[in-house]
N, C-alpha and C positions, 0 to 999 in steps of 0.2 A: 464433428464440425471443427475445422481448422482455420476459419477465416480470421481468427485472432492471432495466428502464429506467423512470425516473421520467417524468412528463408533460413535463418540460422537456428531455428527452433525456439527462439525466445518470444516473450510476450510482455505486455504491461498489464499488471493487475492492480485495479483500483478498488478499495474497500472503504465503506463508510465506517468511521471510528465508533465503536460502541456495540452493545449487544443488539441483536435483531435488526441488523442493517442489511446492506446489499453489497454486491460486488459485481465487477465486470472485467473481462479481459479484452484487449484490443491490440492492434499493431502500432498504436501510438498512445501516449499518455493522455492526451486531451480527450480522445474518443472514449477511452476507458473511464475517465472521470465523468464525462457527460452521461455515459450509459449507467454507471453506478448511481449517479445523482437521480436520473430518471427512474431507475428501478426502486429507489428509496422514496419515491413519491414527490420529488421536486421541491421539497422544503429546503431550508438552509442546512447544509450538511458539512461535517468535517470528513474529508475523504483523503486517505493516504494512498500513495502509489509506490509500487515496487516493480522492478524489472528483473526477469529471470527466465530460466528454462521452463517453457509452458507446462510440460508434463511433470515438473518437479515442484511447482509452487501452487499452493491452494489456500483458500480462505478457511479459517477454522470456525467452529460453531459459535464462538463468542466474539467474533469480529477481529481476530488476530490473523496471522498468516504463518504458514509452515512450509518447509521445503525438505526434500530428501537430503541426506548428509553429504552429497557430492559437491553441489554447486550452490552456495548461498546467493540469494537475490541481492540486488542493489536497491536500497531505499532511495527514492527520489524526492520525497517531501510529503507534507500534509497540508491540505488546502481547504479554505473556506469556499464552499461552492453554493451558488444560488442559480436561479434560472438565467441570470444576466451576467454573472461574473465567476471567475476562478482566480483566487489569490492565496498566497501563503497564509496559513493561520497566524494571527497575531494575538497577543495577550488580550483577553477580554472578548474575543469573538464569540466564545461560548460560555465560559465562566472563568473566574480568576485562577482556578486550579488547573485548567486545561493547558497542556504544553503548547507553546508556539512552535512554528516550523523549525527554527534552529535547535530548540530543546528536543523536539521529537527526533530530528536527524541525529543529534548526539547520542540519544538513548539507543537508537537503532544501530549506530556504528559501534557503540560500546558493547551491545549485545553480540554483534557479529565478531568483535575482537575476542570476547569471552568464548564464543563457540569455536573460533579458530584455535585458541589456546587449549581448549579441552581436546580438540581433534589431534593436536600435536602431541599432547601428553599421552593419548591413547596409542600412539604409534611407536 
C-alpha cells in the first residue's frame, strides 16, 4: 500500500511518544497526526512527526524512529493532540520532565548532527 507516499518517495511519519504507542504515515503531517492519535485510542497524546523517505523510516518497538544510513529524516515537531486540537507540546502538558516542542526539536537536531559527524569520520 502506497497511499501514504508522495510522488518524490517521501512520507510523514507520526508516532505517539512513549512505549506501546501507535504510529501512522500519510502524505501530509496533519493526517498522519490524526491517524496516529486515533490508533492510540483518542486520548490526550504527545505525537511527534518526522518527514523522510518512506521506505527508509520506521517506528521502533519502543516508540522511537530509525532510518537507513543514507537519508536522515527531518523532524517537524512534537504535538499535544486531543480529539479537538493539535498544538506544539508546552511544558506541563504531560509532566514537568517532558520536553516541550523547542527542546524536543533541539534534541533531534543535535542527534542528527552527531550522526552526520560520525558518518563523516567513517569516510
